[in-house]
MIRO-892359 format. One record per residue: x, y, z of N, C-alpha, C in turn. Coordinates in steps of 0.05 Angstrom, whole numbers, plus 32768, in hexadecimal, padded with zeros to 4 digits. Layout:
BEGIN
XYZXYZXYZ ...
This chain:
BEGIN
7F667B547D6D7F467B607D647F347B517D78 7F307B377D727F1D7B2E7D887F1F7B3E7DA7 7F387B367DA97F487B347DCC7F3D7B577DCD 7F457B6F7DC17F4A7B857DBE7F287B897DC0 7F157B797DB67EFA7B8A7DB57EED7B817DCF 7EF37B6D7DD37EF57B5F7DEB7EF37B737E0D 7F037B7F7E037F137B8A7E1F7F027BA87E0D 7EFD7BAD7E097EF27BCF7E007ED37BCB7E07 7EC87BAE7E047EAF7BAF7E107EAA7B9B7E33 7EC57B9C7E337EC57B947E517ED37BAA7E60 7EDE7BC67E577EDB7BDE7E5C7EC67BEC7E5F 7EB57BEA7E467E9A7BFE7E447E867BEC7E5F 7E887BD07E5C7E707BC67E737E7F7BCC7E96 7E927BCA7E967E987BCF7EAF7E9A7BEF7EBB 7E957C047EA37E917C1D7EA47E747C227EAA 7E667C167E967E4E7C147EA67E407C077EB7 7E457BF67ECA7E4C7BED7EE67E537BFA7EF7 7E6B7C137EF07E757C197F067E5A7C307F04 7E567C437EF07E407C587EF17E277C4B7EFD 7E177C347EF77E017C2C7F0C7DFF7C287F25 7E1B7C1A7F307E297C1D7F4B7E227C347F57 7E217C4C7F497E297C607F4C7E147C6F7F4F 7E057C617F427DE67C7C7F477DD97C7F7F63 7DD17C917F6C7DCB7C967F897DDE7CA17F9D 7DF37C967F9F7E097C977FAA7E107CB97FB4 7E147CC07FC77E147CE37FC87E3A7CE07FBE 7E387CF97FAD7E577CFC7F9F7E677D107FB2 7E7E7D0B7FB37E957D1C7FCF7E8F7D3D7FC4 7E867D507FD47E867D6F7FCF7EA57D717FBA 7EA07D827FAD7EAF7D917FA27EC07DAB7FAE 7ED67DAD7FB97EDE7DC57FBD7EDE7DDE7FB8 7ED47DE67FCE7ECA7E0F7FC27EEF7E167FB5 7EE37E237FA27F037E327F967F0E7E477FA6 7F1E7E457FAD7F317E567FB87F2A7E727FAF 7F307E8D7FC27F2C7EAB7FB87F447EA47FB3 7F5B7EB57F9C7F777EB17F9D7F707ED27F9B 7F907EE87FB47F997EFA7FAB7FB17EFD7FA5 7FB77F047F887FD77F037F847FDF7F197F98 7FFA7F177F9B80037F337FB180257F327FA4 802B7F477F8F803A7F517F8A804A7F627F9F 80637F637FA7806A7F6F7FB880927F6C7FB5 80A37F817FC080BA7F827FBD80CF7F7C7FD9 80C17F5D7FDF80CB7F4D7FF380E37F497FFA 80F57F527FE1811F7F4E7FE3811C7F777FDB 812E7F777FE4813A7FA37FDF81337FAA7FE9 81317FCF7FE781387FE08002811A7FE38013 81017FD87FFE80EC7FDA800C80E47FC18019 80FB7FB1801B80E47F95802180E47F95804A 80DF7F9C805380E07FAC806F80BE7FA0806C 80BE7FC5805980A17FC5805E808D7FB78046 80957FA3803B80897F95802980837F7E8041 80927F74804B808C7F60805880767F678077 80747F7D807D80627F89808F80487F898077 804C7F93805D80327F918049801F7F6D804E 80377F5D804F80307F40804480237F378064 802B7F3E807680287F2D809480107F408092 80067F5E80957FE97F60809E7FD67F578086 7FDE7F5280677FCC7F4D80527FC37F2E8060 7FD67F2080677FD17F0280727FC37EF98089 7FC07F16809E7FA97F1980AC7F907F1680A1 7F877F2F80937F737F2F80877F637F1C807E 7F7E7F0B80717F787EEF80607F697EDE8073 7F757EDA80927F6E7ECC809E7F547ED280A5 7F517EEC80B37F357EF380B87F237EEA80A8 7F267EEE808F7F137EED80817F097ECF807D 7F1C7EB980797F1B7E9A80847F0D7E948097 7F127E9D80B57F0D7E9B80C77EED7E9A80CF 7EDB7EAA80BD7ECB7EBB80BF7EB27EA980AC 7EC17E9480967EB57E82808E7EBF7E8C8076 7EC97EA9806D7ECC7EA5804A7EB57EB0803C 7EB47EAE80207E9A7EAF80137E827E90800C 7E847E8C80207E657E7880207E747E61801A 7E8D7E5C80287EA57E48802D7EB77E448024 7EBB7E61800D7ED47E5D7FFE7EED7E6B8012 7EF97E6380147F177E72801A7F257E7D800C 7F377E9680177F4E7EA5800B7F5F7E9A800A 7F817EA47FFF7F917EA380057F9D7EB57FF3 7FC27EB67FFE7FCF7ED27FF47FDE7EC37FE4 7FE57ED07FC77FFE7EC17FB8800D7ED57FB8 801E7EDB7FC8803C7EE47FC6804D7EE27FB4 80557EFE7FAA806C7EF47F9780847F0F7F95 809B7F077F9980A57F1A7F9880B17F2A7F7E 80A57F477F7E80B07F587F6980C77F637F65 80D87F697F7680F77F6A7F7E80F07F897F75 80D77F957F7480DF7FB17F7580E47FC27F57 80DA7FA67F4980E97FAF7F2880D77FB07F13 80C77FBD7F0D80A67FBF7EF880B07FA77EE6 80CB7F9F7EDE80C97F8E7EC580B67F737ECF 80D17F6A7EED80CF7F537EFF80A87F557F07 80987F677F0C80807F707F1C806C7F637F08 80707F687EF480647F6A7ED180607F487ECB 80827F3E7ECE807C7F207ECB806E7F177EDF 806D7F1D7EF980677F0E7F1580447F0F7F11 803A7F217F09801C7F327F0780187F187EF6 802C7F1C7EDF80167F0A7EBB800F7EF17ECD 80287EDE7EDA80307EC77EE980137EC37EF7 800D7ED77F087FF27ED57F1C7FE37ED27F10 7FD87EDF7EFE7FC17EE07EF87FBD7EC67ED8 7FCD7EC77ECE7FCA7EAD7EB97FD17E977EC5 7FE17E877ED87FF07E717EDB7FE87E657EFD 7FE47E857F0D7FD97E7D7F287FB17E877F34 7FAE7E8B7F137F877E8F7F107F857EA97F2A 7F967EB77F2C7F947EC47F427F757EDF7F3D 7F667EDA7F517F517EE37F467F4B7F0D7F46 7F667F157F527F647F337F647F877F2C7F65 7F8C7F4D7F5A7FA77F547F6F7FAA7F657F7F 7FB97F627F957FBF7F797F9E7FDF7F7D7FA6 7FE57F947FAE7FF97F9A7FAC80157FAB7F9D 802B7FA97F9C803E7FC37F92804F7FD57FA8 806A7FE67FA580667FF17FC1808680087FB4 807580147F928087801F7F86807880267F77 807C803D7F6B8066804F7F62806680427F3F 808480437F398089803B7F1E807F80167F22 8085800C7F34806C7FF37F30805D7FE97F2C 804B7FF87F3B80327FF47F40802380037F2D 802E800D7F19802180147F00802C7FFE7EE7 80437FEF7EE780467FE27EDC803A7FC77EDE 80297FB97EFF80197FA97EFC7FFC7FB27EF6 7FF97FCB7EFD7FDB7FD57EED7FDE7FD97ED8 7FE57FD27EBE7FED7FD67EA87FE77FAD7E9D 7FEA7FA47EB07FED7F897EAD7FCF7F7E7EB8 7FC77F8C7ECC7FA87F867ED77F967F877EC4 7F947FAB7EC37F7F7FB27EAB7F787FA37E96 7F987F9A7E817F947F957E707F857F7A7E6E 7F7E7F6A7E857F797F577E867F5F7F597E9F 7F587F6B7EA37F3C7F747EAF7F3C7F6D7EC8 7F5B7F637EDC7F597F647EF07F597F667F06 7F477F6A7F1C7F427F887F367F627F877F3C 7F667F9D7F3F7F817FA17F4C7F827FBD7F62 7F827FB87F787F887FCA7F907FAC7FD17F95 7FA87FEA7F917FCA7FF07F8F7FD07FFF7FB0 7FE77FF37FB77FED80017FDA8004800D7FE2 8004801C7FCA8021802F7FC6801980407FC3 802A805E7FD1802380787FBA802C80817FA9 800F80857F97801680917F7C7FFF80AC7F6A 800680C17F637FF280D87F557FEE80C07F41 7FF380BA7F377FFC80AF7F187FE480A17F15 7FDF80897F257FCC80697F1C7FB680807F1D 7FAB808B7F2C7F90809F7F267F8880A47F14 7FA280AB7F037F9680C97EF07F9380AD7EC9 7F8680C07ECA7F7480B37EB17F7D80987EA0 7F9B80A87E967FA980977E827FB5807B7E8E 7FAE80787EAD7FBD805D7EAF7FA3804D7EBC 7F90805F7EC37F7D805B7ED67F6A80447EC7 7F5E802E7ECF7F4F801E7EC47F2F801B7EDE 7F1B80127ED17F0480027EE97F0F7FF37EF9 7F1E7FDF7EF47F247FCF7F057F3D7FE07F19 7F437FEB7F177F587FF97F2F7F5780077F45 7F6080047F4E7F56800B7F727F72800F7F83 7F74802B7F8E7F8480367FA17F8780337FB9 7F91801B7FC87F8680287FEB7F9D803D7FF4 7FB180377FE27FC780547FFA7FC080717FF0 7FD3807C80037FCF809880017FD680A37FEB 7FD380B77FD87FE580C37FC27FF480D87FD0 800D80E07FBA802280F77FC5800E810D7FCE 800181197FBA7FED81267FBD7FDC81387FDC 7FD781207FE07FC8811C7FF47FD9811E800F 7FF0810A80108008810F8023800F81278024 801E8134800D802E814E8016801E81648019 8004816680167FE7817780177FF68175803B 7FE6815E804B7FE5816280678004816B8073 8013816680628038816B80768034817A8076 803281898059803481A3804F802581BE806C 800F81B780667FF581C58078801081C78095 800A81B480A3801781AD80BA803181BF80C4 804681C480AE805F81C680AD806781DF809D 805681E2808D806481F58081805782168081 80648229807B80558241808B8058825C806F 804F826E80718055827C8059807082948057 8083828A804E809E8298805180B0827E8053 809F826C805E80C18258806280C882488042 80E38245804B80F28247803280F882248039 80EC8218802780ED81FC8020811181EA800C 811D81E28019812E81CE8000812481AF8003 812B81A27FF1811A818C7FED8133817A7FEA 8133815E7FEF814F81517FE58133813B7FDD 813C812F7FC58122811E7FB6813181097FAA 812680ED7FAE812E80DC7F9C812280D87F81 813480D37F6E813380DE7F48812480C87F46 811680BC7F4E80FC80A97F3880E380AF7F45 80C880A57F4080B280AB7F4080AA80B57F5E 80AC80AD7F6E80A380B57F8A80AC80D17F97 80C680CC7F9080CB80ED7F9A80C781017F8C 80C480F17F6980B681167F52809F811A7F65 808381017F68806D810D7F69806C81197F8D 807D810E7F9C808181167FB88087813E7FB4 809981417FA280A7815A7F998094816A7F99 8088815F7F78807281717F708057817E7F83 804C81697F9D8039816F7FAE8045817E7FC9 805B81857FC8806681977FDD806281AD7FCF 807481AD7FBD807481CE7FAF804F81D67FA5 804881C27F9A802781CB7F9D801B81D67FB9 801A81C87FC6800E81CF7FDE802A81E87FEF 804381E87FE1805281FC7FF38042821F7FE2 8044821A7FCC8033822C7FC1801D82347FC0 801182257FCB7FEC82337FD57FF082487FF1 801082328007800D823F802280198261801F 8035825F8004804182798012805A82668011 8065825A8013807F824C801B808F82478005 80AB824F800C80BD825B7FEB80D0823B7FEB 80D382387FD880EA821B7FC98109822A7FC4 810F821A7FE4813082277FE2814082217FCF 813E82087FBE814681F97FA7814981DA7FB0 815081C27F9D814481B17FA2815F819F7F99 816981887F9B817E81737F9B816F81567F98 8173814D7F7F8169812C7F79818181207F81 817B81067F8F818A80EF7F95817B80DC7F86 819980C97F7F819880B17F72818380997F80 817580837F77816A80787F8D817A80647FA0 817180547FAE8186804C7FBA819F80567FC8 81A8806A7FCC81C0807A7FCB81CA80697FEC 81E3806B7FF981E7806A801081F98088801A 820580938004821380AC8010820A80C78008 81FC80D8801F81ED80EF800F820780FB8019 821E80F980238227811D803282308133801E 823781238005823481357FED821C814C7FE8 820381407FF081EE81537FEC81E3816E8004 81FD8163802581F4816E803881FC81948035 82128194802A822581B08032821081B7801B 820781B8800381EC81BD7FEC81DF81C67FF9 81C681B6800D81B481BA801B81B781D18023 81CD81D2803F81D881E5805481CE81FA8044 81E181F3802C81E58218801F81D082228016 81BC821B8019819F822B8014819482348020 819E8234803F8196823E8050817582378056 816F8228805F814A821C8055813E821C807A 812682248073812282128094811381FA8094 811381EE8079810181DB8080811781CB806F 812081AA807481268198805B811281848058 81088182803B80F28171803C81038162802A 810D8143803181118130803080FD811A8025 80FD8116800980E781097FFB80EA80EF7FF3 80EE80DB7FFF80FA80C37FF280F880A48005 80FB80A0800680EA8072801681008063801E 80F280538030810580418037811B803D8046 8131802F803B814C8040804B815480598038 814880618026815D807380188151808F8032 813A808D803E812A809E8052813A80A18071 8140808B80728158807F8090816D8089808A 817D80878074819D808D806F819E80A88068 818480BB8062818D80D48056818580DC8076 817180E28081816E80EB8093818380E480B1 818F80D080AF81A180CF80C481B980D880C3 81BB80D680A581D580EA809881DA8108809F 81BE8112809881B18130809C81BA813680B3 81B0811A80C781B7812B80F181CF812880F4 81DA811680E18205811580E7820A812E80E4 8206813A80CB820D815380BB8208816580CC 81F4817180DD81EF817E80F281D6818A80E5 81C8818180C981B4819080BC819C819B80D7 8195818880DF8178818380F9818281A18109 819A81A78111819381B88127819181D18118 818F81D680FB818D81EF80EC817181F980E0 816881D380DC815081DF80C0814381BC80DC 812781C680D0810A81B480DB810C819A80C4 8114818080BC8111817380A980ED816C80B0 80E38167808E80CC8160809380CF81478077 80BD812E807780C1811B8063809C811C8056 8093810E8045807C8107803F807380EF8051 807980DC804B807380C9805D808C80C1806D 808D80C1808F809780C280A58097809880A5 80A3808480A180A1806880A380A7806480BC 8098805280C580A0804780DC80B3803780E3 80BB802180C480DA800D80C380EC801E80C8 80EB803A80B58102804880B3810A805480D1 80F7805680DB80FC806380F3810E80538104 80FD8039810A81088031811A8121801F8111 8130801A80F9814B802080E5815D802D80F0 8151804D80F28172806080F58168806B8111 8157805D812C815C806F813D8148807F8149 81428088815E8131809A8167814580BB8166 815E80B28167817080D1816E816C80DE814F 817380CC8139817880D88125815680ED8112 814480D3811A812B80DA8113812280F08129 811D80FC8141811A8110814F810B811F8146 80F58128814A80E78143814180E38145811D 80E8812B810B80E7813180EE80C7812880EF 80B8813D80E48098812F80D68099812680C2 807E811A80BC8073811380A28057810080AB 804980FC808B803280EB8092803880CA8090 801F80C58096801C80AE809C7FFA80A28093 7FF7808780867FE2808480837FD580708097 7FEC806A80B57FDC805E80C67FF5805580E2 7FEF806080FE8005805981097FEF804F811D 7FFE8037812D7FE8802781407FE2802F815A 7FED804C81627FE2806081737FC1806C816B 7FB5806881577FA28074814C7F8C805D815D 7F96804F81697F86803581817F798047818F 7F86805E81A07F79806C81AF7F62807981AB 7F60807B818C7F43808C818D7F2F80828172 7F39806C81697F32805A814F7F2980398159 7F13803081577F08801E81597F1B80068150 7F16800581377F257FF981227F3E7FF48126 7F4B800E812B7F628001812D7F6D7FF88141 7F607FF4815B7F607FEA81707F627FC78165 7F4F7FC7815C7F427FA781537F527F9B813F 7F667FB181307F787FA081197F8B7F9F8129 7F9B7FB2813B7FB47FA881507FAE7F988166 7F967F9081667F8F7F7981797F9A7F608173 7F8E7F5F81517F917F4481437FAD7F3C813E 7FB57F5C812D7FCB7F5681257FE27F4E8141 7FE67F5981587FF17F4B81707FF17F2C817B 7FD77F2E81757FCA7F1481747FDE7EFD8168 7FDC7F0881497FE97EF6813780067EF58135 80197F0E8148802E7F0A813F80407F1C8153 80357F0F816A804D7F06817C80477F23819A 80387F2F819180347F4B819E803F7F668191 80427F628176804C7F72815B80317F88815A 803D7FA48150802D7FB08151802A7FB88132 80117FB88120801C7FBF80F980297FD880FE 80377FDE80E2803C7FF780D680317FFE80C2 8039801B80BD8029802E80A880238013808E 803A801D808380368005806880247FE8806B 802E7FDD807D801B7FC880857FFD7FBC808A 7FF57FDE808F7FDA7FEC80947FCE7FDA807B 7FD97FEB80657FCF7FEE804C7FCB7FD3803C 7FDB7FB980437FD07FA480407FBE7F9A8046 7FBF7F9980657F9F7F95806D7F8B7FA58061 7F8E7FC480647F757FC680577F667FB98047 7F7A7FB7802B7F737FBC80127F6C7FA6800B 7F7B7F8580177F667F7780167F567F6C8029 7F4D7F72803C7F397F6B804F7F1A7F858045 7F267FA580387F117FA9802D7F0E7F9C800F 7F1D7F8780037F207F7B7FE97F067F5D7FEF 7F097F5580087EFF7F3C800A7EDE7F488016 7EE17F6580237EC27F6A80287EB47F708007 7EBF7F6F80047EB07F787FE97EAB7F5D7FD6 7EBD7F527FD87EB57F317FC87E9D7F267FE1 7E977F327FF27E847F1A7FFF7E737F327FF2 7E697F477FFF7E597F587FF07E4F7F547FD3 7E627F4C7FBD7E587F417FAA7E527F267FA7 7E547F187FC07E557F047FB57E4C7EE67FAB 7E6F7EEF7FA07E857EEC7F8C7E9A7EF77F80 7EAF7EE17F6F7EC67EEE7F677EC17EF87F50 7EAC7EFA7F457EAB7F0F7F277EB57F257F33 7EC77F2B7F1A7ED97F447F167EC97F5E7F12 7EB07F5C7F0E7E9F7F777F037E887F757F1C 7E7F7F5C7F267E6C7F687F367E8B7F6B7F5E 7E9D7F617F587EAA7F737F737EB77F907F6E 7EBA7F957F517ECC7FAD7F577EAA7FBF7F5D 7E947FB97F527E777FC97F597E737FCB7F72 7E7A7FAD7F7F7E7C7FB67F9E7E947FC27FAD 7EAA7FCB7F9D7EBF7FD87FAB7EBD7FF27FA3 7EAD7FFA7F8B7EA880167F907E8D80227F9A 7E7880157FA27E7180237FB87E7280197FE3 7E8A80027FE17E9180027FFD7E9E80158010 7E8A801980207E9B802D80397E9F80138055 7EBF801980507EC2800780657ED4801B8074 7EDD800480977EEE801080AC7EFC7FF380B9 7F127FF680AE7F1E7FD680BB7F387FDF80BF 7F427FF880C47F5C7FFB80D87F5C801C80E4 7F54802980CE7F5D805380E37F41805D80D9 7F2A805580D07F14805F80D27F06805E80B7 7EEC806D80AC7ED7806880987EF18079807A 7EF08063806C7EF9806A804E7EE68057803B 7EEC806480197EE4806180077EEE80697FF4 7EE680607FDC7EEE805B7FC77EE080757FB9 7EEF80887FA27EE480A77F9B7EDD80997F81 7EC180A27F737EBE80957F617ECA80967F47 7ED980AC7F417EE680B87F227F0080A37F1F 7F05809C7F387F2480927F387F3480807F4B 7F1E80717F637F2380637F767F3980627F7C 7F3A80807F897F4C80877F9E7F3F807B7FB6 7F4D80767FC57F4380767FE57F3B808D7FF7 7F2480987FF87F2780B3800D7F2C80A38028 7F3E80B880367F4880A980537F5280C2805E 7F5580C980847F6880D080897F8880D38087 7F9F80E980887FB480E380917FB780F580A7 7FD380DE80AE7FDA80E980CA7FEF80F880BA 7FF6810980CF800B811980D38014810E80EE 8034810680F0803C80FB810080578109810C 80658101811E808A8113812C808D80FF8137 80A980FA813080B980E0813D80BA80EF815C 80BB80E2817080BF80E8818980DF80DB8196 80E280F681A0810880EC81B180FC80D981C2 811580C381CA811680AB81D6810880C181EA 810C80C281FA810080D3821580E080CD8215 80DB80D7820380B280D881FD80AD80B981F8 80BE80A581F380B6808C81E380AA80748202 8093806E820680838058821880968047821C 809D803C81FC809E801581F780B0801D81E1 80BD800C81CD80D3800381B480B7801D819E 80A08008819D809280128185807F802E8187 8083803D81A58079805481A2809280648195 808E80678184809A8079816B809380948165 807B80968164806C80B3815C805C80BC8166 805A80DB8167803780EB816E803380F18157 801980E98155800780F381477FF98112814A 80088125813D7FFF814881337FE88153812C 7FDF813F811D7FC78142810F7FBE812780FD 7FA7813180FC7F97812180E57F7B812F80D9 7F88812F80C37F7D812F80AD7F66812280A3 7F50812A80A37F40810F809F7F38810F807D 7F3080F5807D7F2C80E880607F1581018054 7F19810D803F7F0C812180277F118113800D 7EFF811B80057EFA81217FE17F08813B7FD9 7F0881437FED7F09816D7FDD7F2681657FE4 7F3581557FF27F5281517FF17F6781497FD8 7F53813B7FD37F6281347FB57F6581427FA6 7F7081437F8D7F6E81477F6F7F60814A7F63 7F50815C7F587F2F81597F477F2B81427F34 7F1F813D7F297F1A811D7F117F2181307EFF 7F1881487EFC7F2081547EDD7F3E81567EDD 7F4C81607EF57F6581647EF07F72814C7EDF 7F6881337EF87F7281137EEB7F6B810E7ECD 7F5C81207EC87F5481157EAB7F3D80FF7EAA 7F3181037EC57F1F80F17EB97F0481077EB2 7EF081007EA37EDD81067EA17EC481037EB3 7EB5811B7EBE7E9D81137EC37E8281067EB9 
C-alpha cells in the first residue's frame, strides 16, 4: 500500500516537474488537416479506361492546388476507391470514405445509376458531391439536394447539340440503345430533339449492357431503311457496336451518330471503323487552338504524363476537382455550407471556357462540342482523332426548365 502510494506521489511529482520544465518552451506546430476528396470510380470493368483518365486529371488538379500553397498551408489529397460500376459497391465505398476516411467532399462516379447511389449517401449525410457522369435524373428535384452538383454534361444538352447538327426535317432515324439508364436518357433526348426538328423515328432496338455480339441487330436495323443510325451506348459497347456496324456495311448506307463520341473508344477501334461518326463531347484537346485555359490544362497534363493529352472524360475529373478547390479557397474553409455557398456563385474557366452552376439544380452551364471522327489520312498524329465541327456555347436556355425538373421558383 505504502509502496503504491509512493509510486503515485512520485508520478504526480514527476508530471508536475515536467509541466514546469515545459513552461516557456515553444510547442511543436500541429500539422494542418489534409483536405480529403473521396473519388469513387469504376477502375475495373468496361469503363475502366475513362475512369483512369478521370483519376489522372483529378490528381493533376490536386497537385496544382498543393503546389500553389493549398488553403493556408492545408494540402489536399485524392482518395480513390473502385466502385466496380455497381451501385451497391459505390454506396459502400462512399459510406466508408465519409465515415472511416472522413472525406470532406466526394467527386466521381461514371454511370447514371451509380452516381444516383453515391448521391443518396452524400445527401443523407449532407456531404458535398460533384458528379462527373452524364445524367438527367440527378438534376431532378426528387434526387437533388443542396449538396448535389453536376459538372458533367447531361443527356438533354448532349443530344440537342448533336441532333441540331445531324438531323433534318424528314430524316429517318433508327436507334440502337443500351438497355440501362444512360441509353434510355439519351434516347429520350434524341427523340425530343428530333420531334422539334421534324425528324422521324424509323425504329429502335435495345441491347444488353456489355454485349459482345451485335450481329443479330444489324439486319433488323438495316431493314428499317434509316438515313441515320443513332447508337446510344458507352465505353466498350460503343467501340464494339460501331466496329460491327462498319463490318456489316451499315456505314455505307447510313450515317452513324452517337450522343458522346469517346476518345478512348475511338483509339480502341481505330480510324477506319469510326471514320465519319459524329457525336458530342465536353472536351477535346484541340480546343487549345482557341481557348487559353485548354492550352494551360493540356500543357500541365503533358508535363505530368509524358507528353500525353487529356481526354474528354478525364477533363471532367480535372474541372470538378479544380473548381471545387477554388470554392474551398474562396470559402476559406472546408465547412460544407460555406463551400456550397462559394460553389453556387463561382464563375470558373479551368479547361474549356467559362462555366457556372445553375442556381435551381446545380447543373454546370458549359459549351457542348460537336465532333466528327477523322479519316486516317486527315490525322496529323496519333492523338489527332476528331475535328470540331461546331461549338454550342454554354447557356441556361440549353437546359431543361427548372419547373420541368420539379424545382419551385
